[in-house]
N, C-alpha and C positions, 0 to 999 in steps of 0.2 A: 504494500500500500504506500502511495506517495504522500509525503508530508508537504502539503502545499498551503501557502498563506499569501493572500493578496492584500496590500495596504495602499490606500490612496492618501496623498499629502497635498497641501496647498501648492500652487504653482511656484516654481523656483525654490522648492525645499531641497532639491537634489542638485549637486554640482553638475554643471554642463558636461564635463568630460565623462561622466558615468552613464549618461543616457545611452541605451542600446536600441530601444524600440520606440516607434511612434505608432499609436493606435488611434483610429478615427471612427467614432460612432457617427456615421453619416445618415442623414435623413433626406428623403425626397418626397414631397407632397404628403407629409405626416407618416410616411412609411420608412422602415429601417432598411438601409441599403447594405446587403451582404454579398460576399463574393465566394466563389468556389475556385480556388487557385489550381493551377495545373497539377494534375496527378492526384488530386484529392477528391474524395466523394463527399466531404463534409463542408459545412458553411462556416464562414468567419467574418468578423468585423474587419474592414480593410486596415492594413498597416504593415509594418515590416521594419527591417534593420536600418539603422542610421549608417550612411556611408561615411568612410573616413573623411574627417575635416568638415563634415556637413553640420549645420545648425539643426537642432531637432525640429524646429518649426518648418524648416525647408524639407526635412525628411517627410513630414506629414503631408505637405503639398505634393511632393513627388509621388509618394505612395498612393495618395487618393487619386491622382491623375492616372497613374499606371494601372492600378487595380480596378478602378470603376469607370474610367473614361471621363471623369468629371472635367468640364472645361469652364463652367461658371458656377461658383460656389462661395459661401462664406465659411471660414474656418476659424475656430476659437480654441485656444488652449483651455482645458478644463481642470486637469489635475496631474501631478506627478504621481508615479506609482512604483511599487516594488513587488516583485513576485519572488517568494522564497520557495524553492523546490528542493527537498532533500538536503537542506543546509546551504544551497547555493542561491545567492540573491542577484537578480538582474533588475535594472531600473529602466523606466521609460516615461513617456508623457502621453497622456490621454487627451484627445481632442474631440470636439463636436463639430459637425459640419452640416450645413444646409446646402444641398445640391440643387441647382436650378436647371442645369443643362449637362447632358452627357453625350459622348460619342462612343464608338466601340473601344473597349479597353485594350491594353497591350496584350496581344495574343500569346506572348511568351510568359505572361504573368497570370492571366485569368482565363478560365474556361467559361465561366458564367457569372453574371451579375443579376441579382433578383431583389425585388422589394418584398418585405415581410411586415406583418402587423406586430410580430414578436419573434424572439429567437426560436428557431426550430430545434428539435431534439438532437439532430445530428450535427453537432458543433465540433470544430477542430479543437477548441480549447474550452470544454464544457465547465471547467472549474474556475475559469478566469473571466470569460466574456460576459456571463450574467452579472458578475460583480460590477463591471464597468457600466453596463446598460442600466442596472438598477440604481446606481449612484447618480447617473445623469438624469434619469426620470425623477428621482427623489429631489434633487437639488436644482433642476433646471439647468441653466447655462453658467451658473456660478457655484463652484464647489465650496461647500461649507462643512468641514468635518465636525462630527459630534464632539463635545467636550466631556 
């Protein structure tokens, strides 16, 4: 059994050099925009690795465009986060996005993009993605950790 813990923090709680991932909870016409990346049968919230030398906010823009084909959108940093899995901690930044226009996504990144009312059962990261979406739905577009 995996020992997994997801923690969200206010923006800029994490030093810039430790960000590894940008994850974007994207919405289009009140629906959740999810992707099925190449070679997977499961759905996921768009996102991915930060490239060397890249600012994490730029990673989010790049990943959203590559994975969903978004060309017109509003993007906002929501929270920093950590995921501890079996004693190893990785850090990232969670974003929200409202997508207004899309074209076909990068065919080398994504097999399918689909709109959902809620997260489906077949998620790539079933212990992480619901935590992100629940926090965004609870706090709107401003993260407010409980005291």
